[in-house]
C-alpha positions in Angstrom: 165.6 76.2 48.4 165.7 79.2 50.8 165.2 81.7 47.9 162.2 79.6 46.7 160.6 79.6 50.2 161.1 83.4 50.4 159.6 83.9 46.9 156.5 81.9 47.8 156.2 83.8 51.1 156.5 87.1 49.2 153.7 85.9 46.8 151.6 84.9 49.8 151.9 88.4 51.3 151.0 90.0 47.9 147.9 87.7 47.9 147.0 88.9 51.4 147.2 92.5 50.2 144.9 91.6 47.3 142.5 89.9 49.7 142.4 93.0 51.9 141.5 95.1 48.9 138.9 92.7 47.6 136.8 92.8 50.8 136.9 96.6 51.2 134.2 98.4 49.1 135.9 100.9 46.8 139.2 99.1 46.5 140.2 96.6 43.8 142.3 93.5 44.2 143.3 93.9 40.6 144.8 97.3 41.4 146.9 95.7 44.2 148.0 92.9 41.9 149.3 95.5 39.4 151.0 97.5 42.2 152.7 94.4 43.6 153.8 93.1 40.1 151.8 89.9 40.0 148.9 90.9 37.8 150.2 89.6 34.4 151.5 86.3 35.9 148.2 85.8 37.7 146.2 86.2 34.5 148.6 84.0 32.5 148.4 81.3 35.1 144.6 81.3 35.3 144.4 81.3 31.5 146.6 78.2 31.2 144.4 76.0 33.4 142.3 73.7 31.1 140.6 70.4 31.0 143.9 68.6 30.4 144.7 69.1 34.1 142.0 66.5 35.0 143.5 64.0 32.6 147.0 64.5 34.2 145.3 64.3 37.6 143.8 60.8 36.9 147.2 59.7 35.6 148.8 60.7 38.9 151.1 63.3 37.2 151.0 65.6 40.2 154.5 67.0 39.8 153.9 67.7 36.2 150.7 69.5 37.0 152.4 71.5 39.7 155.1 72.6 37.3 153.3 73.0 34.0 150.4 75.0 35.5 152.5 77.2 37.7 150.5 76.0 40.7 153.2 76.9 43.2 152.6 80.6 42.4 148.8 80.3 42.2 148.5 78.3 45.4 150.6 80.8 47.4 148.7 83.8 45.9 145.2 82.3 46.5 146.2 81.2 50.1 147.1 84.8 50.8 143.9 86.1 49.3 141.7 83.7 51.2 143.6 84.2 54.4 142.9 87.9 54.3 139.3 87.5 53.3 138.6 85.0 56.1 140.4 87.1 58.8 139.0 90.5 57.7 135.4 89.2 57.3 135.2 89.5 61.0 136.7 93.0 61.3 136.0 94.9 58.1 132.7 96.5 59.4 134.6 97.8 62.4 137.4 99.3 60.3 135.0 101.0 57.9 132.8 102.4 60.7 135.4 103.3 63.4 138.6 104.1 61.3 137.3 105.4 57.9 139.8 108.3 57.5 142.8 106.1 58.1 141.5 103.3 55.9 140.5 105.4 52.9 143.5 107.7 53.2 145.9 104.8 53.0 144.3 103.3 49.9 143.9 106.7 48.3 147.7 107.3 48.7 148.5 103.8 47.6 146.4 104.0 44.4 147.1 107.6 43.5 150.8 107.1 43.6 150.7 103.8 41.7 148.9 105.5 38.8 152.1 107.5 37.9 154.2 104.3 37.8 151.6 102.6 35.5 151.5 105.6 33.2 155.3 105.4 32.9 154.9 101.8 31.6 152.8 102.9 28.7 155.0 103.6 25.7 154.5 104.9 22.1 151.8 107.4 22.7 152.2 108.5 19.1 150.6 112.0 19.3 152.1 113.0 16.0 150.9 110.0 14.0 147.4 109.6 15.4 144.6 109.0 12.9 141.9 110.3 15.3 143.4 113.6 16.7 144.5 111.7 19.9 146.1 108.3 20.2 143.8 105.4 21.0 145.4 105.2 24.5 144.0 108.6 25.4 140.4 107.5 24.5 140.8 104.2 26.4 142.1 106.1 29.4 139.1 108.3 29.3 136.8 105.3 28.8 138.2 103.7 31.9 137.7 106.8 33.9 134.1 107.3 32.8 133.2 103.6 33.5 134.7 103.7 37.0 132.9 107.0 37.8 129.6 105.7 36.4 129.7 102.6 38.7 130.0 105.0 41.7 126.7 106.8 40.7 124.7 103.6 40.7 122.3 102.8 43.6 122.3 99.5 45.5 119.6 97.0 44.4 117.1 95.2 46.6 117.0 91.7 45.3 116.0 88.4 46.8 119.1 86.5 47.8 119.0 82.9 46.8 121.7 80.4 45.5 121.2 81.2 41.9 121.5 84.9 42.6 124.7 84.4 44.6 126.0 82.4 41.6 125.4 85.4 39.4 126.9 87.7 42.0 130.0 85.5 42.1 130.4 85.8 38.3 129.9 89.6 38.2 131.8 90.6 41.3 134.9 88.5 40.6 135.0 89.8 37.0 135.2 93.3 38.6 137.9 92.2 41.1 140.1 91.3 38.1 139.8 94.9 36.8 142.0 97.5 38.5 139.9 100.4 39.8 136.6 98.5 39.8 135.8 97.2 43.3 134.3 93.7 43.5 133.1 94.4 47.0 131.4 97.6 45.9 129.7 95.7 43.0 128.4 93.3 45.7 126.9 96.2 47.5 125.2 97.4 44.3 123.9 93.9 43.8 122.6 93.9 47.4 124.7 90.8 48.4 127.7 92.3 50.3 126.3 91.7 53.8 125.1 88.2 52.8 128.5 87.2 51.6 130.3 88.6 54.7 127.8 86.7 56.9 128.3 83.5 54.8 132.1 83.8 55.1 131.9 84.1 58.9 129.6 81.1 59.2 131.6 78.9 56.8 134.7 79.5 58.9 132.7 78.3 61.9 131.8 75.2 59.8 128.1 76.1 59.9 126.7 73.8 57.2 123.6 76.0 56.7 125.7 78.4 54.8 127.7 76.0 52.7 125.4 76.1 49.7 125.5 79.9 49.6 129.3 79.7 49.7 129.7 77.1 47.0 127.2 78.9 44.7 129.2 82.1 44.9 132.5 80.3 44.5 131.4 78.3 41.5 130.2 81.5 39.8 133.5 83.2 40.6 135.5 80.3 39.2 133.6 80.3 35.9 134.0 84.1 35.6 137.7 84.0 36.4 138.4 81.4 33.7 136.4 83.2 31.0 137.5 86.7 31.8 141.2 85.9 32.4 141.4 84.5 28.9 140.2 87.8 27.4 142.5 89.9 29.7 145.5 87.7 28.9 144.9 88.1 25.2 144.5 91.9 25.6 147.7 92.1 27.6 149.6 90.1 25.1 148.4 91.7 21.9 147.5 95.2 23.0 149.5 95.8 26.2 149.7 99.6 26.0 146.0 100.0 25.2 145.0 97.6 27.9 147.2 99.4 30.5 145.7 102.7 29.4 142.2 101.4 30.0 143.1 99.8 33.4 144.8 103.0 34.5 141.7 104.9 33.6 139.7 102.6 35.9 142.1 103.4 38.7 141.9 107.1 38.2 138.1 107.0 38.1 138.0 105.1 41.3 139.9 107.8 43.3 136.7 109.7 44.3 135.3 106.6 46.0 138.6 106.4 48.0 138.6 110.1 49.0 138.9 110.0 52.9 136.7 113.0 53.7 133.1 112.4 52.8 129.8 113.8 54.3 128.0 111.3 56.6 124.7 112.2 55.1 124.8 111.2 51.4 123.4 113.8 49.1 121.1 112.8 46.2 123.1 115.2 44.0 126.1 114.0 41.9 128.3 111.9 44.2 131.3 114.3 44.0 129.3 116.8 46.0 129.6 114.5 49.1 133.4 115.0 49.1 135.1 117.8 51.0 138.4 119.0 52.5 138.6 119.6 56.3 139.1 123.2 57.3 142.0 124.2 59.7 144.7 122.4 57.8 147.2 120.8 60.2 145.4 122.0 63.3 142.6 119.7 62.3 143.2 116.2 63.6 141.0 114.7 60.9 143.0 116.4 58.2 146.3 115.5 59.8 145.3 111.8 60.1 144.3 111.7 56.5 147.5 113.3 55.3 149.7 110.9 57.4 148.0 107.8 56.0 148.0 109.1 52.4 151.8 109.6 52.8 152.0 106.1 54.3 150.2 104.7 51.2 152.5 106.6 48.9 155.5 105.3 50.8 154.4 101.7 50.4 154.3 102.1 46.6 157.7 103.8 46.5 159.2 100.9 48.5 157.5 98.3 46.3 158.9 100.1 43.2 162.4 100.2 44.7 162.3 96.5 45.5 160.9 95.7 42.1 163.8 97.5 40.4 166.3 95.9 42.7 165.0 92.4 41.9 165.0 93.2 38.2 168.7 94.2 38.4 169.6 91.0 40.3 168.0 88.9 37.6 
């Protein structure tokens, strides 16, 4: 019983980490799910949910539903995600505005170091037996990198925000959240709905009924998207795991420029990489030192998670 409670609490904390990532533009909750080791189980659990659950619900088979659909895992994870989103919706603007170096440095270190552990999971590169010069994994890795970089070159749209548009935003952004390296929050910025969603979350927490329709329109779109897209990702993971991991790792590599902590305040109209720089003065520069410390902190978190993952695997 004690181990079960600890396991559920661990999943809850991983969900909180995913929620933190989901609400920060440039960071992907899917990336955190991979780093924390819940990505595949999350996809499998979402994919298992079908209309049969309603039949069992009407029959009062609550225990059977809980067990067969792995709802203990899903409930703990989603509670963690929603807890972070609700709490951070009040403070995220402050963090991005007043502590950008620390925030982006931490996530840069976190994702940069996790890329190497993901690449180690990809087996059978087959350079010698490749039909097209390089193995398919190389092409999919490059494809993921290019897509992630392309998303960063897009400009935010100015669209009228209504319930139907928020429904569409829910479908698109949550699909992105399931993909490591593609930030759902950044997609919302591109769609012009990020501030509306943040404001909606704040008001829903205050039980302001004027924002309930906006909230449910977005959530309904998200649920439909999650169900459809999780089925595809589950199939890809099961049948083509190495190729899928290669593409997802490419998304993560391509997202690194958006997480680079040192960016010019005045955004250039040139290619977005020209907005990135490295502070002069090395360790005598407080901005550089702050960035390095939080990058190392992010790397340390991944190393600790990897160590705990191996330790748990040995115990099993």
